C-alpha positions in Angstrom: -0.1 0.0 0.2 1.6 3.3 -1.1 2.3 6.3 1.5 -0.2 9.1 1.1 2.6 11.4 -0.4 3.2 8.7 -2.9 -0.3 8.6 -6.4 -0.9 5.9 -8.0 0.2 6.0 -11.5 -3.1 6.7 -13.8 -2.5 4.5 -16.8 -4.9 4.6 -20.1 -5.1 1.5 -22.4 -5.0 3.0 -26.1 -5.7 -0.2 -28.0 -8.4 -2.0 -31.1 -10.7 -4.1 -29.6 -8.8 -6.7 -32.5 -6.5 -6.6 -29.6 -8.1 -6.7 -26.9 -6.8 -10.6 -25.7 -3.5 -8.3 -25.8 -4.5 -6.1 -23.5 -5.8 -8.5 -21.3 -2.3 -10.4 -21.0 -0.7 -6.7 -20.4 -2.9 -6.2 -17.9 -2.3 -9.2 -16.2 1.4 -8.4 -16.1 0.1 -5.2 -14.4 -1.7 -6.7 -11.8 0.5 -7.0 -8.9 1.3 -3.1 -9.2 -2.6 -2.8 -9.3 -3.2 -4.9 -6.1 -0.4 -2.5 -4.4 -2.4 0.1 -5.3 0.9 2.1 -7.5 -1.7 1.7 -10.7 -4.8 2.2 -11.6 -5.5 1.0 -15.1 -8.5 2.0 -17.1 -9.8 1.2 -20.7 -13.4 1.2 -22.4 -14.4 -2.0 -21.5 -15.1 -0.2 -17.6 -17.7 2.7 -19.4 -20.4 1.7 -17.4 -23.5 0.7 -19.2 -25.6 4.1 -20.8 -22.4 6.3 -20.1 -21.4 9.1 -22.1 -18.4 7.1 -24.1 -16.7 10.4 -25.5 -16.4 11.4 -22.6 -15.3 8.8 -20.5 -13.0 8.1 -22.7 -11.5 12.2 -22.9 -11.3 12.5 -19.3 -9.4 9.3 -19.1 -6.6 10.3 -21.5 -6.4 13.5 -20.3 -5.6 12.6 -16.7 -3.5 9.6 -18.0 0.2 9.6 -16.8 0.9 6.5 -19.0 -0.2 5.6 -22.3 -0.2 2.1 -22.8 -1.2 0.7 -26.8 -1.3 -2.9 -27.1 -1.1 -3.2 -31.0 -1.1 -6.3 -33.2 0.1 -6.9 -37.0 -4.1 -7.5 -37.2 -4.3 -4.1 -35.8 -3.9 -0.5 -37.9 -5.4 1.7 -35.5 -5.3 5.3 -36.0 -3.3 7.6 -33.6 -6.5 10.4 -34.5 -7.2 10.3 -30.8 -4.1 11.1 -29.5 -2.8 14.1 -31.6 -2.9 16.7 -28.9 -2.6 15.1 -26.0 -0.3 16.0 -23.6 0.8 13.3 -21.4 4.1 12.0 -19.6 4.7 9.2 -21.1 3.8 6.9 -24.2 4.8 3.2 -24.5 3.0 1.6 -27.8 3.7 -2.2 -26.6 3.6 -4.5 -29.6 5.1 -8.1 -28.0 4.7 -8.4 -24.2 8.4 -9.4 -24.7 9.1 -5.5 -24.8 8.3 -5.0 -21.5 
């Protein structure tokens, strides 16, 4: 558990739904950090039913400290939503072996 001066890193998954399995696998590797409350991860599947999806995505994207983009060769997801976003760090993950 982090002390009061530490804030969990806000992680945003930007991915194509074609790569959902890859996102799930990456999230599994981050589970220990989540349990230790070192990170809070978010992706669009966490939007509640009937939620304002655009506002939810933009809000989490803009507050993210780290943006992870799992991407396979099967996916050619454009970067449109990421353009103009200010973030501290952005990582494109092509394979989990790169971690």
